TORGUVO-63016 format. One record per residue (C-alpha): x, z, y; residue in three letters. Coordinates in steps of 0.1 Angstrom, whole numbers. Example, Ala and Ser with C-alpha at 12.3 -4.5 7.8 and 13.67 -1.06 7.14 Angstrom:
% TORGUVO-63016
NODE_123_78_-45_Ala
NODE_137_71_-11_Ser
This chain:
% TORGUVO-63016
NODE_91_1030_741_Met
NODE_64_1016_718_Met
NODE_77_980_721_Asn
NODE_111_989_710_Lys
NODE_98_1006_678_Ile
NODE_73_978_669_Thr
NODE_97_948_670_Leu
NODE_122_961_643_Pro
NODE_92_970_621_Leu
NODE_77_935_623_Val
NODE_110_919_614_Ala
NODE_114_941_584_Ala
NODE_79_932_571_Val
NODE_87_894_575_Val
NODE_120_898_556_Ala
NODE_103_916_527_Val
NODE_75_890_525_Gly
NODE_100_861_524_Ser
NODE_121_878_497_Ser
NODE_90_883_476_Ala
NODE_79_847_481_Leu
NODE_113_832_470_Trp
NODE_113_855_440_Ala
NODE_81_839_428_Gln
NODE_96_804_428_Gly
NODE_94_794_464_Gly
NODE_66_776_483_Pro
NODE_48_748_464_Gly
NODE_62_759_431_Met
NODE_41_761_399_Asn
NODE_30_796_390_Ser
NODE_46_791_355_Gln
NODE_82_801_349_Asn
NODE_102_770_356_Ser
NODE_138_765_345_Gln
NODE_163_748_368_Pro
NODE_165_710_363_Gly
NODE_132_708_345_Gln
NODE_102_688_357_Gln
NODE_70_708_360_Pro
NODE_43_699_335_Gln
NODE_9_687_345_Ala
NODE_-18_711_339_Met
NODE_-45_702_312_Asn
NODE_-30_667_306_Gln
NODE_-38_653_270_Pro
NODE_-9_640_249_Ala
NODE_-8_602_245_Pro
NODE_-24_590_212_Ala
NODE_0_577_186_Gln
NODE_-8_545_167_Pro
NODE_-17_549_130_Ala
NODE_12_543_108_Ala
NODE_9_513_84_Gln
NODE_21_512_49_Asn
NODE_52_491_54_Ile
NODE_82_492_31_Val
NODE_114_495_51_Pro
NODE_133_462_52_Gly
NODE_103_442_38_Ala
NODE_92_411_57_Met
NODE_55_408_66_Pro
NODE_35_385_43_Met
NODE_25_353_60_Ala
NODE_-9_338_54_Lys
NODE_-8_308_31_Pro
NODE_-15_275_49_Ala
NODE_-49_259_39_Pro
NODE_-46_232_12_Val
NODE_-55_198_26_Gln
NODE_-74_175_2_Pro
NODE_-53_145_-9_Val
NODE_-69_113_3_Ala
NODE_-75_88_-25_Lys
NODE_-59_54_-19_Val
NODE_-79_26_-33_Ala
NODE_-58_3_-55_Ala
NODE_-57_-33_-42_Pro
NODE_-82_-56_-58_Lys
NODE_-68_-86_-76_Thr
NODE_-88_-117_-83_Ala
NODE_-95_-120_-121_Lys
NODE_-84_-153_-135_Gln
NODE_-108_-172_-157_Gly
NODE_-100_-183_-192_Ala
NODE_-93_-219_-181_Ala
NODE_-68_-208_-154_Gln
NODE_-50_-185_-178_Gln
NODE_-47_-214_-203_Leu
NODE_-33_-237_-176_Val
NODE_-7_-212_-164_Asn
NODE_4_-204_-200_Ser
NODE_11_-240_-209_Phe
NODE_27_-247_-175_His
NODE_53_-220_-183_Ala
NODE_60_-234_-217_Gln
NODE_67_-270_-205_Tyr
NODE_90_-270_-175_Pro
NODE_91_-308_-174_Asn
NODE_54_-309_-164_Ile
NODE_50_-309_-126_Ala
NODE_13_-302_-125_Glu
NODE_-16_-294_-149_Ile
NODE_-53_-298_-141_Gly
NODE_-83_-290_-162_Leu
NODE_-117_-305_-153_Ser
NODE_-152_-300_-168_Ala
NODE_-188_-310_-163_Asn
NODE_-209_-283_-146_Lys
NODE_-244_-282_-133_Ala
NODE_-235_-299_-101_His
NODE_-212_-325_-117_Gly
NODE_-176_-328_-128_Cys
NODE_-151_-305_-110_Val
NODE_-116_-291_-114_Thr
NODE_-120_-257_-129_Val
NODE_-83_-248_-132_Ala
NODE_-50_-262_-118_Ser
NODE_-15_-253_-110_Thr
NODE_-23_-266_-75_Asp
NODE_-48_-240_-63_Lys
NODE_-61_-264_-36_Lys
NODE_-75_-287_-63_Asp
NODE_-97_-260_-78_Ile
NODE_-134_-267_-71_Gly
NODE_-127_-303_-61_Glu
NODE_-146_-332_-76_Lys
NODE_-130_-349_-106_Cys
NODE_-108_-379_-101_Glu
NODE_-120_-412_-116_Arg
NODE_-97_-409_-146_Glu
NODE_-111_-375_-155_Ala
NODE_-147_-387_-153_Val
NODE_-139_-417_-174_Leu
NODE_-122_-396_-200_Gly
NODE_-152_-373_-203_Leu
NODE_-176_-402_-207_Lys
NODE_-156_-424_-231_Thr
NODE_-132_-399_-247_Gly
NODE_-103_-423_-239_Lys
NODE_-68_-416_-226_Thr
NODE_-54_-432_-195_Ser
NODE_-18_-432_-182_Ile
NODE_-4_-444_-148_Glu
NODE_31_-444_-133_Lys
NODE_36_-438_-96_Glu
NODE_69_-430_-77_Asp
NODE_87_-426_-110_Gly
NODE_61_-401_-123_Arg
NODE_38_-405_-152_Tyr
NODE_2_-391_-148_Ala
NODE_-18_-388_-180_Val
NODE_-56_-380_-183_Ser
NODE_-70_-373_-217_Leu
NODE_-100_-355_-232_Pro
NODE_-97_-318_-241_Leu
NODE_-114_-307_-273_Arg
NODE_-123_-272_-287_Asp
NODE_-114_-259_-322_Ile
NODE_-146_-278_-335_His
NODE_-134_-311_-321_Gly
NODE_-160_-312_-294_Lys
NODE_-150_-326_-259_Val
NODE_-152_-297_-235_Val
NODE_-132_-310_-206_Gly
NODE_-105_-334_-193_Ser
NODE_-68_-325_-192_Leu
NODE_-46_-340_-165_Gly
NODE_-8_-339_-168_Leu
NODE_18_-350_-143_Glu
NODE_53_-353_-156_Phe
NODE_85_-349_-136_Lys
NODE_107_-380_-133_Pro
NODE_134_-381_-160_Lys
NODE_161_-407_-167_Pro
NODE_152_-428_-197_Gly
NODE_117_-414_-199_Gln
NODE_94_-438_-217_Thr
NODE_56_-443_-216_Lys
NODE_53_-437_-254_Ala
NODE_72_-404_-252_Ala
NODE_50_-392_-224_Val
NODE_18_-401_-242_Leu
NODE_31_-383_-274_Ser
NODE_39_-351_-255_Gln
NODE_6_-352_-236_Ala
NODE_-15_-355_-268_Lys
NODE_6_-327_-284_Lys
NODE_-2_-303_-254_Ile
NODE_-39_-312_-255_Ala
NODE_-40_-305_-292_Ser
NODE_-23_-271_-288_Gln
NODE_-47_-262_-260_Met
NODE_-77_-271_-282_Gly
NODE_-67_-244_-307_Thr
NODE_-71_-218_-279_Lys
NODE_-107_-229_-270_Ile
NODE_-136_-217_-291_Ser
NODE_-163_-234_-270_Ser
NODE_-170_-248_-235_Lys
NODE_-187_-216_-224_Ser
NODE_-157_-196_-234_Ala
NODE_-134_-219_-215_Leu
NODE_-154_-216_-183_Leu
NODE_-157_-178_-184_Glu
C-alpha cells in the first residue's frame, strides 16, 4: 500500500525539479539572462586596448624621410706639362711657316750645348749637332742640302743683338727652290724670333 503511494510522488517531484531547471536556462547555462542566438560573454574579461589615434589628414600621403646628401667627390683636373718660352716660340713660328718641316733651337747650358726646343720632341735634351756648335762659337751661318731638302743653321740673337742660341731650320722640298731663297727666308725667321727674346735667361725659362 505504501509503495503504490510513494512512486507517483517521487515522479511528480522529479518533473517539477526538471521544469524549474529548464526555466533557469538549462544545465551549463550562464546565470545571466541570455537571448537566443547570442554568445555568452566571458566574465570579468577586460576590453582590448585601442591604439592611439595619430593626427593624419584623410587622403594625405605620409611624409618620407629625405635621403642623406652625399658629398660630391672632387675630380682633380689633369695636369698638363707647362711649355717653356723656347718651345712656345718654336711652335709659334712653325705654325706661321708651313714650308718649314722642322725647327730646332739649341743653347749653351751648364753641361754643354743641348737642344732646348724642337718640333721633334725626341730631339729635346739631345746634344747639339756640329753645325749648331759651330754657329754658337763663330756666329756664322751654314747650309746643307740632303735628299732635296735644305737644312740651315744660324745664330739666334736677342733684342740687344747678343747671341743666345742657335736656330736650325729644315725646309720642305719645293720645285725651283734655290739656296739663296732659302738663306734669305732663314735669316728673316731668325730676325723675327730675336724680337721676341729679351735675354737668354728669359728664353730658357
